[in-house]
C-alpha positions in Angstrom: 51.5 50.0 153.3 54.7 48.1 152.8 57.5 47.7 155.3 60.1 50.2 154.3 63.9 50.2 154.4 66.1 53.3 154.2 66.2 53.2 150.4 62.4 52.8 150.2 62.0 55.7 152.6 64.3 57.8 150.5 62.3 56.9 147.4 59.0 57.9 149.2 60.5 61.2 150.3 61.6 62.0 146.8 58.3 61.2 145.1 56.5 63.2 147.9 58.6 66.2 146.8 57.8 65.6 143.2 54.0 65.7 143.9 54.3 68.6 146.4 56.2 70.7 143.9 54.2 69.6 140.8 57.4 68.4 139.1 56.2 65.1 137.6 58.4 64.0 134.7 57.2 62.3 131.5 59.5 59.3 132.0 61.1 57.5 134.9 63.6 54.7 134.9 63.4 52.9 138.3 65.9 50.4 139.6 64.2 47.6 141.5 65.2 44.6 143.6 62.1 42.5 143.0 59.7 43.4 140.1 56.6 42.1 141.8 57.2 43.7 145.2 58.6 47.0 144.0 55.9 47.4 141.4 53.6 48.3 144.3 55.7 51.4 144.9 55.2 52.4 141.2 51.5 51.9 141.5 51.5 54.1 144.7 53.4 56.7 142.8 50.7 56.6 140.0 48.0 57.0 142.7 49.8 60.0 144.1 50.0 61.6 140.7 46.3 61.0 139.9 44.9 61.9 143.3 47.4 64.6 144.2 48.1 62.9 147.5 51.2 62.4 149.6 52.4 58.8 150.1 51.1 58.6 153.6 47.7 60.0 152.7 47.0 57.0 150.4 46.1 54.7 153.2 43.3 56.9 154.5 42.0 58.2 151.2 38.6 56.9 149.8 39.4 58.1 146.3 37.8 55.6 143.9 40.9 55.7 141.7 42.9 54.1 144.4 40.5 51.2 144.7 40.4 50.8 140.9 44.2 50.5 140.7 44.4 48.1 143.7 41.8 45.9 142.1 43.6 46.0 138.7 40.6 47.7 137.0 42.1 51.1 136.2 41.9 51.2 132.4 44.6 53.7 131.7 47.6 51.8 133.0 49.4 49.3 130.6 52.1 46.9 131.7 54.5 45.5 129.2 56.7 42.4 130.0 58.2 39.6 128.1 58.9 35.9 129.0 61.7 35.8 126.4 65.1 37.6 126.5 63.8 40.5 124.5 61.0 43.0 124.4 60.3 43.1 120.7 59.1 45.9 118.4 55.6 44.5 118.1 54.9 45.0 121.8 55.9 48.6 121.6 54.0 49.1 118.4 50.9 47.7 120.1 51.4 50.1 123.0 51.7 53.1 120.7 48.5 52.1 118.9 46.7 51.7 122.3 47.9 55.1 123.4 46.9 56.8 120.2 43.3 56.6 121.4 41.9 59.1 123.9 41.9 58.3 127.6 38.8 56.5 128.7 38.8 58.6 131.9 40.1 61.9 130.3 43.1 61.7 132.7 46.8 60.9 132.7 47.8 57.6 131.2 50.7 55.4 132.2 52.7 52.6 130.8 55.1 50.4 132.7 57.8 48.4 131.0 59.2 45.6 133.2 62.8 44.6 132.5 63.4 47.5 130.2 67.0 46.2 129.6 65.2 43.8 127.3 64.5 46.6 124.9 66.6 45.8 121.8 67.6 48.3 119.1 64.4 47.9 117.1 62.0 48.2 120.0 64.1 51.0 121.7 64.0 53.1 118.5 60.3 52.6 118.3 59.7 53.8 121.9 62.1 56.8 121.6 59.4 58.9 119.9 57.3 58.5 123.1 60.2 59.6 125.2 61.5 62.4 123.0 58.1 63.9 122.1 56.0 63.2 125.2 52.4 64.0 125.3 51.3 65.8 128.5 49.0 63.1 129.6 51.3 60.1 129.1 53.9 59.0 131.7 56.4 56.2 131.3 57.8 53.9 134.0 60.7 51.8 132.8 61.8 49.2 135.4 65.1 47.5 135.5 67.3 45.6 138.0 70.4 47.4 136.7 70.4 50.8 135.0 73.7 50.1 133.3 72.1 47.3 131.3 69.6 49.8 129.7 70.5 51.3 126.4 72.1 54.8 126.7 69.5 56.3 124.4 66.8 55.2 126.8 68.6 56.0 130.0 69.4 59.5 129.0 65.8 60.4 128.4 64.5 59.3 131.7 64.7 60.6 135.3 66.5 57.8 137.3 65.1 56.7 140.7 66.0 53.7 142.7 64.3 51.2 145.0 67.4 48.9 144.8 68.9 48.0 148.2 72.2 46.7 146.9 72.7 49.6 144.4 76.3 50.2 143.4 77.5 53.7 142.9 76.5 55.6 139.8 79.7 55.1 137.9 80.5 57.3 134.9 83.1 56.8 132.2 85.9 59.3 131.7 84.3 61.2 128.9 81.1 61.8 130.8 83.0 62.7 134.0 85.0 65.3 132.1 81.8 66.8 130.7 80.3 66.8 134.2 83.3 68.7 135.4 82.7 71.2 132.6 79.1 71.7 133.6 80.0 72.1 137.3 83.0 74.3 136.5 82.0 75.9 133.2 85.1 77.9 132.7 86.9 74.5 132.1 84.6 74.0 129.1 86.2 76.9 127.2 89.7 75.5 127.9 88.5 72.3 126.0 86.2 74.2 123.7 87.7 73.1 120.4 87.8 69.4 121.5 84.1 69.4 122.3 83.0 71.4 119.3 85.0 69.4 116.8 85.2 65.9 118.2 82.3 65.3 120.6 79.2 67.4 119.7 78.6 66.5 116.1 74.8 67.2 116.3 72.1 68.2 118.8 71.5 64.6 119.9 75.1 64.3 121.1 74.9 67.2 123.5 71.3 66.4 124.5 72.3 62.9 125.6 75.3 64.2 127.5 73.2 66.8 129.3 70.4 64.4 130.2 73.0 62.0 131.7 74.6 64.8 133.6 71.2 65.9 134.9 70.5 62.3 136.1 73.8 62.2 137.9 73.1 65.5 139.7 69.6 64.3 140.6 71.0 61.1 142.0 73.5 63.1 144.0 70.7 65.3 145.5 68.5 62.2 146.1 71.1 60.0 147.8 74.8 60.6 147.9 75.4 56.9 148.5 74.4 56.2 144.9 77.1 58.4 143.4 80.6 57.3 142.8 83.5 58.6 144.9 85.0 60.7 142.0 81.7 62.4 141.4 81.3 63.1 145.2 84.7 64.7 145.2 83.8 66.8 142.2 80.6 68.0 143.7 81.7 68.3 147.4 82.2 72.1 147.2 78.8 72.7 145.6 75.8 73.2 147.8 72.3 71.9 147.0 71.1 75.4 145.8 74.0 75.6 143.3 73.3 72.1 141.9 69.5 72.8 141.7 70.4 76.0 139.7 72.6 74.0 137.3 69.7 71.5 136.8 67.3 74.3 136.2 69.5 75.9 133.6 69.8 72.6 131.8 66.1 72.0 131.8 65.4 75.6 130.5 67.9 75.3 127.7 67.3 71.8 126.4 63.9 72.5 124.8 65.6 75.2 122.6 67.4 72.3 120.8 64.0 71.3 119.4 64.0 74.4 117.2 66.3 75.4 114.4 69.1 76.9 116.5 72.7 77.3 115.6 74.3 74.6 117.8 77.6 76.4 118.4 75.8 79.6 119.5 73.4 77.6 121.7 76.4 75.9 123.4 78.1 79.2 124.0 74.8 80.6 125.5 74.4 77.5 127.8 77.9 77.8 129.2 77.7 81.5 129.6 74.6 81.0 131.7 76.3 78.3 133.7 79.2 80.7 134.4 76.8 83.4 135.5 74.9 81.0 137.7 
């Protein structure tokens, strides 16, 4: 096991909770300090998912999957990296082709993209299908040393975790902060209703991206308040954890409905009515 700082301990506590509550997401964006060192925590997370173990049970387990991963012989983990300044489309296309085949072990499969900020417009658009229409047995880990250098279209579709010691606060721009305020205080949304309906939410993707970013902010707040900017802390200070978890649950329950042929205006009305009702 690795020597752990407070940030690493928080990460371990959080992923233990994910395993314990069977809440594994299809995609994680993880901020790291050192790709080689912190990649070990990602591999440990994968072991926990596959073996249904807590972090501290890994060191005493004799599960052969753990030994396969440690020796680099587990066949259903793919790592993508680039020595150049960009992760090009051909690397992502090759990954998709590889994952179109059935798992060799009939188990979950994982891909890790190091330096995901190197995804350019072409490669990002190619991988978005993986992120937007995830298969149950495929889990993504996108690593970066700065979440703010990752394309918004990628960031908004991943759950954000951090192993970064010198992480700055999760800063948000004015538009996103105003929308977060509307989510936390949904009555405010109807005061600005015409603005959002006519000038912000032109289609389903607009509101989906906003909601996914808001969800990541709320998860970051629950995970570690130190990673959230002061204005967000002030906005959320009167909300307890139970209320924030309820907001996240409503968002997660409502988002899948956008994948169907729904009237966007009616869906937005329904979402905020639920938020008002708690």
